[in-house]
VEXDREN-2710 file (C-alpha; in Angstrom, 1 decimal):
% VEXDREN-2710
k/r/px/py/pz
1/MET/-105.5/162.4/-50.4
2/LYS/-102.6/160.0/-50.0
3/LYS/-101.6/161.1/-53.4
4/TRP/-101.6/164.7/-52.4
5/VAL/-99.4/164.1/-49.3
6/LEU/-97.1/161.9/-51.3
7/LEU/-96.8/164.5/-54.1
8/SER/-96.2/167.3/-51.5
9/LEU/-93.5/165.2/-49.8
10/ILE/-91.8/164.5/-53.1
11/LEU/-92.0/168.2/-54.1
12/ALA/-90.6/169.2/-50.6
13/ILE/-87.7/166.8/-50.9
14/GLY/-87.0/168.0/-54.5
15/MET/-86.9/171.7/-53.4
16/ILE/-84.6/170.8/-50.5
17/LEU/-82.3/169.0/-52.9
18/VAL/-82.3/171.9/-55.4
19/ILE/-81.7/174.5/-52.6
20/GLY/-79.0/172.4/-51.0
21/GLY/-77.4/171.7/-54.3
22/CYS/-77.0/175.4/-55.2
23/ALA/-75.2/176.2/-52.0
24/LYS/-71.5/175.9/-52.5
25/LYS/-69.4/174.0/-50.0
26/GLU/-66.5/175.9/-48.7
27/GLU/-63.3/174.1/-49.5
28/LYS/-60.3/174.7/-47.5
29/ALA/-57.1/175.5/-49.4
30/PRO/-54.3/173.1/-48.8
31/VAL/-51.8/174.4/-46.4
32/VAL/-48.4/175.0/-48.0
33/PRO/-45.5/175.2/-45.6
34/VAL/-43.7/178.6/-45.8
35/LYS/-40.0/178.4/-46.1
36/GLU/-37.9/180.9/-44.2
37/PRO/-35.6/182.8/-46.4
38/GLU/-32.0/181.7/-46.3
39/PRO/-29.7/184.1/-44.5
40/VAL/-27.6/186.2/-46.9
41/ALA/-24.0/186.9/-45.9
42/PRO/-23.4/190.6/-45.7
43/VAL/-21.5/192.0/-48.6
44/GLU/-18.5/194.0/-47.6
45/GLU/-18.5/197.3/-49.5
46/THR/-15.1/198.3/-50.9
47/PRO/-14.8/202.1/-50.8
48/VAL/-14.6/203.6/-54.2
49/GLU/-12.1/206.4/-54.5
50/PRO/-13.3/209.2/-56.7
51/ALA/-11.5/209.5/-59.9
52/ALA/-9.1/212.4/-60.3
53/PRO/-10.7/215.2/-62.4
54/THR/-9.7/215.8/-66.0
55/PRO/-9.2/219.2/-67.4
56/THR/-12.5/220.8/-68.4
57/GLU/-10.8/223.4/-70.6
58/THR/-10.1/221.8/-74.0
59/PRO/-6.9/222.9/-75.6
60/ALA/-7.0/224.5/-79.0
61/VAL/-5.7/222.7/-82.1
62/ASN/-3.0/224.6/-84.2
63/GLU/-4.5/224.7/-87.7
64/GLU/-1.1/224.9/-89.3
65/THR/0.4/221.9/-87.7
66/GLY/-2.7/220.0/-86.6
67/LYS/-1.1/219.5/-83.2
68/ILE/-2.8/220.2/-79.9
69/ASP/-1.7/223.5/-78.4
70/TYR/-1.6/222.7/-74.6
71/GLY/-0.3/226.2/-74.1
72/SER/-3.9/227.4/-74.9
73/ARG/-5.1/225.7/-71.8
74/GLY/-2.0/226.6/-69.9
75/ILE/-0.1/224.9/-67.2
76/LEU/-2.8/225.6/-64.5
77/SER/-6.5/224.8/-65.0
78/ASP/-9.6/224.0/-63.0
79/VAL/-8.4/225.8/-59.8
80/LYS/-10.9/225.2/-57.0
81/CYS/-11.1/225.9/-53.3
82/GLU/-13.3/223.9/-51.1
83/GLY/-13.1/225.0/-47.5
84/LYS/-9.5/226.1/-47.3
85/VAL/-8.1/223.3/-49.6
86/ILE/-7.0/224.7/-52.9
87/SER/-6.7/222.1/-55.8
88/ALA/-5.9/222.3/-59.5
89/ILE/-4.9/220.4/-62.6
90/ILE/-1.4/221.0/-63.7
91/THR/-0.4/220.3/-67.3
92/ASN/3.2/219.7/-68.6
93/VAL/3.3/221.9/-71.7
94/PHE/6.9/221.0/-72.5
95/ASP/8.5/218.3/-74.5
96/THR/10.4/216.8/-71.6
97/VAL/9.3/214.9/-68.4
98/GLN/8.8/217.3/-65.5
99/THR/8.9/216.2/-61.8
100/ALA/6.3/217.2/-59.3
101/THR/8.1/215.9/-56.2
102/PRO/6.7/217.3/-52.9
103/ASN/9.1/218.2/-50.1
104/SER/11.9/218.5/-52.5
105/TYR/13.8/221.5/-53.7
106/LYS/14.7/219.4/-56.8
107/SER/11.1/219.4/-58.1
108/ASP/10.6/220.9/-61.5
109/LEU/7.1/222.0/-60.4
110/HIS/6.9/225.3/-58.4
111/ILE/3.7/226.4/-56.7
112/GLN/3.0/229.7/-55.1
113/VAL/-0.1/230.5/-53.1
114/ASN/-0.6/234.2/-52.2
115/GLY/3.1/234.8/-53.0
116/VAL/4.6/232.1/-50.8
117/ASN/6.5/229.1/-52.3
118/MET/4.9/225.8/-51.4
119/GLN/7.3/222.9/-50.9
120/ASP/4.6/220.4/-49.5
121/PHE/1.8/219.7/-52.0
122/THR/-0.2/216.6/-52.9
123/CYS/-0.4/215.5/-56.6
124/ASP/-1.4/212.3/-58.3
125/LYS/1.8/211.9/-60.2
126/THR/5.4/212.7/-59.3
127/GLU/6.5/212.7/-62.9
128/ILE/4.5/214.4/-65.7
129/GLY/5.3/213.4/-69.2
130/PRO/5.1/215.8/-72.1
131/LYS/1.5/217.0/-72.7
132/GLU/0.3/215.0/-69.7
133/TYR/-1.4/216.4/-66.6
134/THR/-1.7/215.6/-62.9
135/TYR/-4.4/216.5/-60.4
136/CYS/-3.1/218.2/-57.3
137/SER/-5.7/217.8/-54.6
138/SER/-3.8/220.1/-52.2
139/LEU/-1.5/222.8/-53.2
140/MET/-0.4/223.7/-49.7
141/PRO/0.2/221.8/-46.4
142/GLU/-2.5/221.7/-43.8
143/ASN/-0.5/223.6/-41.2
144/LEU/-0.4/226.7/-43.5
145/ARG/-4.1/226.8/-44.7
146/ASP/-5.5/228.7/-41.7
147/LYS/-2.7/231.3/-42.0
148/MET/-2.6/231.7/-45.7
149/VAL/-6.0/230.9/-47.4
150/ARG/-8.2/234.0/-47.5
151/THR/-11.9/233.8/-47.3
152/ASP/-12.6/237.5/-47.5
153/ARG/-11.0/237.9/-51.0
154/ALA/-9.5/236.0/-53.8
155/ASN/-6.4/233.8/-53.4
156/GLU/-3.7/234.0/-56.1
157/VAL/-2.2/230.7/-57.3
158/ALA/0.9/230.6/-59.5
159/VAL/2.4/227.5/-61.0
160/TRP/5.5/227.0/-63.3
161/PHE/8.2/224.6/-64.2
162/SER/11.9/225.2/-63.7
163/SER/12.6/224.9/-67.4
164/ASP/10.6/228.1/-68.2
165/THR/9.8/230.5/-65.5
166/SER/8.3/232.9/-68.0
167/ASN/5.5/230.4/-68.8
168/ARG/3.6/230.7/-65.6
169/GLY/0.1/229.5/-64.9
170/LEU/-1.7/232.2/-62.9
171/SER/-5.2/232.0/-61.4
172/THR/-7.3/233.4/-58.6
173/VAL/-9.8/231.5/-56.6
174/SER/-12.2/232.4/-53.9
175/CYS/-12.7/230.2/-50.8
176/SER/-15.7/229.9/-48.6
177/SER/-15.2/229.6/-44.9
END
């Protein structure tokens, strides 16, 4: 009987070891210190001015001479009206430099809106070389816009250079209020 007790005791201890050995011990993960992110200096944003538009109307090429015919696009192109501000692209179709000097009666560029001559306009260039163009972001002064720009019907825009008054660029544009 002593054998039986001894054998039972050994069997019980073996089972305890087997059961205890199968259970996994929970290991704690090592604690890693968390670094705080370094402060980033704020980046100053430089305002980007929109580029002036380019003419969307492509001039034709004269098949006989192979030269670009800027007259096919004309002096006046891409006339737009946003709010009450009329803008356009003006091309020098001549072989000489033309001036587009605002507030000057000596300017080669002449602009009419609804039949009234504009002497105060805003263009990117004051001199337009042969076959070059300038973007005029405002064809009339702010103080005339409310009086002259029509929202109920089309506005007529006429542009010409002093050297040739017969070669006028004419366009109509509608404005929204």
